[in-house]
C-alpha positions in Angstrom: -7.1 -8.4 12.1 -6.0 -4.8 11.3 -2.7 -5.5 13.0 -2.3 -8.6 10.9 -2.8 -6.6 7.7 -0.2 -4.0 8.9 2.3 -6.6 9.9 2.0 -8.3 6.5 2.6 -5.1 4.7 5.5 -4.3 7.1 7.1 -7.6 6.4 7.0 -7.1 2.7 8.4 -3.6 3.1 11.1 -4.9 5.3 12.0 -7.5 2.7 12.1 -4.9 0.0 14.4 -2.6 1.9 16.7 -5.6 2.6 16.6 -6.6 -1.0 17.8 -3.1 -1.9 20.5 -2.8 0.7 21.7 -6.3 0.2 21.3 -6.2 -3.6 25.0 -7.2 -4.4 24.8 -10.2 -2.1 21.4 -11.3 -3.6 23.0 -11.0 -7.1 25.9 -13.1 -5.9 23.5 -15.7 -4.5 21.6 -15.9 -7.8 24.3 -15.4 -10.4 27.9 -15.4 -9.3 29.9 -18.4 -10.4 33.6 -18.3 -9.5 35.3 -18.6 -12.8 38.7 -19.0 -11.2 37.6 -22.6 -10.3 38.7 -23.6 -13.8 42.3 -22.8 -12.9 42.2 -24.3 -9.5 42.8 -27.9 -10.4 39.5 -29.2 -8.9 39.7 -27.1 -5.8 36.8 -24.9 -4.8 35.8 -22.0 -2.5 32.9 -20.9 -0.2 31.6 -17.4 -0.8 30.1 -15.9 2.4 26.7 -14.4 1.6 24.7 -13.4 4.7 25.2 -13.5 8.4 22.1 -14.0 10.5 22.3 -12.6 14.0 19.8 -11.4 16.6 20.6 -9.3 19.7 19.1 -11.8 22.1 21.0 -14.8 20.9 24.5 -13.4 21.3 25.1 -15.3 24.6 23.9 -18.6 23.1 25.6 -21.2 20.9 23.8 -22.5 17.8 22.9 -26.0 18.9 20.8 -27.0 15.9 19.9 -26.0 12.4 17.3 -27.4 10.1 15.9 -26.3 6.7 12.2 -26.3 6.2 11.1 -29.1 3.8 8.5 -26.9 2.0 9.8 -23.3 2.0 13.4 -23.7 0.7 14.5 -20.3 1.9 13.3 -20.9 5.5 15.4 -22.5 8.3 15.1 -23.0 12.0 17.9 -22.4 14.5 18.1 -23.7 18.0 20.1 -21.9 20.7 21.4 -23.2 24.0 24.8 -24.0 25.5 27.1 -27.0 25.4 28.7 -25.8 28.6 27.4 -27.8 31.6 28.2 -24.9 33.9 26.5 -22.2 31.8 23.0 -23.4 31.3 20.2 -20.9 31.0 17.2 -20.5 28.8 17.1 -21.3 25.2 15.7 -19.8 22.0 14.3 -21.0 18.7 14.4 -18.7 15.7 13.3 -19.1 12.1 15.0 -17.1 9.4 14.4 -16.7 5.7 17.2 -15.9 3.2 14.8 -13.2 2.0 15.4 -11.2 5.2 18.7 -11.7 6.9 18.2 -8.7 9.2 15.5 -10.1 11.5 14.0 -13.5 12.3 10.5 -14.5 10.9 9.6 -16.3 14.1 10.9 -16.1 17.7 10.3 -18.5 20.5 11.9 -18.5 24.0 12.2 -21.6 26.1 13.0 -22.3 29.8 15.8 -24.6 28.9 18.4 -24.6 26.2 17.3 -26.0 22.8 19.6 -28.9 21.8 18.0 -30.3 18.6 15.1 -29.8 16.3 13.4 -31.4 13.3 10.7 -30.2 10.8 8.0 -32.6 9.9 8.3 -33.5 6.2 4.5 -33.6 5.5 3.5 -30.9 8.0 6.2 -28.3 7.5 4.7 -26.0 10.2 5.4 -28.6 12.9 8.8 -28.8 14.7 9.9 -31.4 17.2 12.4 -29.9 19.7 14.6 -31.4 22.4 15.9 -29.5 25.4 18.9 -29.6 27.7 16.6 -30.4 30.7 15.5 -33.6 29.0 12.1 -32.4 27.8 10.8 -32.7 24.2 8.1 -30.5 22.6 6.2 -29.9 19.4 6.0 -26.3 18.2 3.3 -25.3 15.7 4.2 -22.3 13.6 0.5 -21.7 12.9 -0.3 -21.5 16.6 0.9 -19.4 19.6 4.4 -18.8 20.8 4.3 -21.6 23.3 4.9 -25.2 22.3 1.6 -27.0 21.4 2.7 -30.1 23.2 5.4 -30.8 25.7 6.6 -33.8 27.8 6.6 -33.5 31.5 8.2 -35.4 34.4 5.4 -37.9 34.8 5.2 -38.5 31.1 8.6 -40.0 30.7 10.8 -37.1 29.9 14.6 -37.7 29.6 16.7 -37.2 32.7 19.6 -35.8 30.6 20.0 -33.5 27.6 18.2 -34.6 24.4 20.8 -34.6 21.6 18.6 -35.4 18.6 14.9 -35.7 17.6 13.6 -37.1 14.3 10.1 -37.4 13.0 8.9 -40.8 11.8 6.1 -41.7 9.5 2.7 -41.6 11.2 1.8 -44.8 13.1 -0.9 -47.3 12.2 -3.6 -45.0 13.7 -2.2 -42.1 11.8 -0.8 -40.4 14.9 2.2 -38.1 14.6 5.3 -39.5 16.2 9.0 -38.8 16.6 12.0 -40.3 18.2 14.5 -38.8 20.7 17.9 -39.8 21.9 19.5 -38.6 25.1 22.6 -39.0 27.3 20.3 -40.9 29.8 20.7 -43.9 27.5 17.1 -44.1 26.3 15.8 -43.9 22.8 12.2 -42.9 23.1 9.3 -42.8 20.7 6.8 -40.0 21.3 3.3 -40.3 19.8 0.7 -37.6 19.8 -2.4 -39.4 21.0 -5.5 -37.3 21.6 -3.5 -34.1 22.3 -0.9 -35.6 24.6 2.5 -37.0 24.1 2.7 -40.6 24.9 6.2 -42.2 25.2 7.5 -45.7 24.6 11.1 -46.6 25.3 12.4 -48.2 22.1 15.9 -49.0 23.2 17.8 -48.6 26.4 21.5 -48.3 25.8 22.0 -50.2 29.0 23.5 -48.3 31.9 26.2 -48.9 34.6 27.6 -52.3 34.3 24.6 -54.1 32.9 25.1 -56.1 29.8 23.1 -56.1 26.6 22.8 -59.1 24.3 25.0 -58.3 21.3 25.2 -60.0 17.9 26.2 -63.7 18.0 25.3 -63.7 21.7 28.2 -61.4 22.7 27.7 -59.8 26.1 28.2 -56.1 25.4 29.0 -53.8 28.4 27.6 -50.5 27.4 27.7 -47.1 28.8 24.7 -45.9 27.1 25.0 -42.2 26.4 23.4 -41.6 23.1 24.7 -38.5 21.3 23.3 -38.8 17.8 21.2 -41.0 15.6 19.8 -41.4 12.1 17.1 -43.5 10.5 17.7 -45.4 7.2 16.1 -43.7 4.3 14.6 -46.9 2.8 14.7 -49.6 5.4 12.1 -48.3 7.8 13.1 -50.2 11.0 16.9 -49.6 10.7 18.7 -46.9 12.6 22.2 -46.0 13.9 23.0 -44.5 17.3 26.3 -42.8 18.1 27.4 -42.7 21.7 29.6 -40.6 24.0 32.2 -43.3 24.2 32.6 -43.4 20.4 30.7 -46.6 19.5 28.0 -46.6 16.9 25.2 -49.2 17.3 23.1 -50.5 14.5 19.6 -51.0 15.9 16.2 -52.1 14.8 12.9 -50.7 16.0 11.8 -54.3 16.3 14.3 -55.4 19.0 14.6 -53.3 22.0 17.0 -55.4 24.0 19.6 -56.1 21.5 21.7 -54.4 18.7 22.1 -55.8 15.2 25.8 -54.7 15.3 28.3 -52.4 16.9 31.0 -50.4 15.3 34.1 -49.4 17.3 34.0 -46.1 15.5 35.8 -43.4 17.4 37.9 -42.7 20.4 35.7 -39.9 21.6 32.0 -38.9 21.4 30.3 -39.4 18.0 29.0 -35.9 17.2 27.0 -36.8 14.2 26.1 -39.9 12.2 24.0 -40.0 9.0 23.1 -42.3 6.2 24.0 -41.4 2.6 20.9 -40.2 0.7 21.8 -42.3 -2.4 23.8 -45.3 -1.3 21.7 -47.4 1.0 24.7 -49.2 2.6 26.8 -46.1 3.3 26.9 -43.9 6.4 29.2 -41.2 7.7 30.2 -40.3 11.2 32.3 -37.6 12.8 33.8 -37.2 16.3 35.7 -34.9 18.6 38.6 -37.3 18.0 39.4 -35.2 14.9 38.1 -37.8 12.4 35.4 -38.2 9.8 34.8 -41.8 8.8 32.7 -43.3 6.0 31.3 -46.8 6.5 29.5 -49.6 4.7 27.1 -50.9 7.4 27.8 -54.5 6.4 31.5 -54.1 7.2 33.1 -53.5 10.6 35.9 -51.2 9.5 35.5 -47.8 7.8 36.1 -47.5 4.1 37.5 -44.0 4.5 39.1 -42.1 7.4 39.9 -38.4 7.3 41.9 -36.7 10.0 41.0 -33.0 10.1 43.4 -31.9 12.9 40.7 -30.6 15.1 37.5 -31.8 16.7 34.8 -32.4 14.2 31.5 -30.9 15.4 29.2 -31.9 12.5 29.1 -33.5 9.1 26.5 -33.4 6.4 26.0 -35.1 3.0 25.1 -33.0 0.0 21.6 -33.4 -1.4 22.8 -33.3 -5.0 25.6 -35.9 -5.0 26.4 -39.1 -3.2 30.1 -38.3 -3.0 30.0 -34.7 -1.6 30.0 -33.9 2.2 31.0 -31.0 4.4 32.5 -31.3 7.9 33.0 -28.4 10.3 35.8 -28.4 12.9 36.4 -26.7 16.2 39.2 -24.6 14.7 36.5 -22.7 12.8 37.0 -24.3 9.4 34.6 -25.9 6.9 35.9 -28.8 4.8 34.2 -29.8 1.6 35.0 -33.2 0.1 34.0 -34.8 -3.2 35.1 -38.4 -3.2 34.4 -38.6 -6.9 37.2 -36.1 -7.5 39.6 -36.7 -4.6 39.4 -39.6 -2.2 42.3 -38.3 0.0 41.8 -34.7 0.8 39.2 -31.9 0.9 38.6 -29.8 -2.2 38.1 -26.8 0.0 39.2 -26.1 3.6 38.2 -22.6 4.6 38.3 -20.5 7.7 34.7 -19.5 8.2 34.6 -17.9 11.7 37.5 -15.6 12.6 37.0 -14.5 16.2 39.4 -16.2 18.7 37.0 -17.6 21.2 34.4 -18.8 18.8 33.8 -22.3 17.3 31.6 -23.7 14.6 29.0 -26.0 15.9 26.8 -27.1 13.0 26.4 -27.3 9.2 23.6 -28.1 6.8 23.2 -28.1 3.0 20.2 -26.3 1.6 18.0 -28.9 -0.2 17.8 -27.0 -3.5 20.2 -24.0 -3.6 24.0 -24.4 -3.8 24.5 -23.0 -0.2 25.3 -24.3 3.2 24.5 -22.7 6.5 27.0 -22.8 9.4 26.2 -22.0 13.1 28.7 -21.0 15.7 29.1 -20.6 19.5 28.3 -16.9 19.4 24.8 -17.4 18.1 25.5 -16.5 14.5 24.5 -18.4 11.4 26.5 -17.8 8.2 25.3 -18.7 4.8 27.9 -19.6 2.1 27.7 -20.4 -1.5 29.6 -23.4 -2.9 31.7 -22.6 -6.0 31.1 -24.8 -9.1 33.9 -27.3 -8.3 32.2 -28.2 -5.1 28.9 -29.1 -6.6 29.6 -31.2 -9.6 26.8 -33.6 -10.3 27.9 -37.2 -10.7 27.5 -38.5 -14.2 
């Protein structure tokens, strides 16, 4: 208990020291508004604020980032590797913007972390997916080990887990989350009496088998799921992006068939997500250099943007239905506002300068006008959006 008291005081002292040494950046974060935006003809800029780095994550790529739903300055970062030949352990760090110099929480894992998600109602719980196909739940109130983890006999994936997403509690009020993996399975994990019980929701059928498509079409699928997202309002509806570039519209109610299939991209779908305001609209991005915006009732995209380099991630802004950010393998961040310009980005900015480095992920903070961007060297950079990039729609 004495140690706990000391560590609390030490943490406050550390934050105070940081606040003093980083005062100019904190002032920028709070007050700086780029006035030259007025003369830029709608264009905007990203102002770099902090860089979060930790000695032990230098060798890792940032494979996942997620803001905490309750503490708006807190975010989790997953570390692993996208290189098949360079797999090792992984790490999971939590940082606060109040202290960029050192992580708040540090977890190590046997396998590389590939994805993570905070629970909306229990912000101390994180679902995590690993390169070795396992999933786990970490509890920030508990020890440094995951509180629950899948195992070989309890239905773990046989390939990397690319995304995990919490769901509403089930009928018996048990916690549950979904995972998607290259093994073609979309699995629901439920926490029943302290163990993770799995149910296969959909099998994106493998090698030459056919799945029943809409209107009785036989779909030959190579089911390698790479990303997915659940509809914000329609509870059973979700999208799955795959390695070969298709996006499937699925329902939790039908495990053997898809509601629809979009011939979306020529290469892997790196990210797919529903618009937070428009219930028909979703966005997808791919290594094929494009970002596409879709209406899920129409087979062809409404907008296509070619960004001249593989697009690793894309994210909708929380404050406007028309703003999104994409990050590309040539280390640039692109911010669009369709309300202002439907054809090109309002900002395209080099964010990472080292030669052999690439951006991997981007996320908007839920309340502050900032984004965080992760790269292949284990860094996370926080940038502030200038006023032109965060106009509220009328």
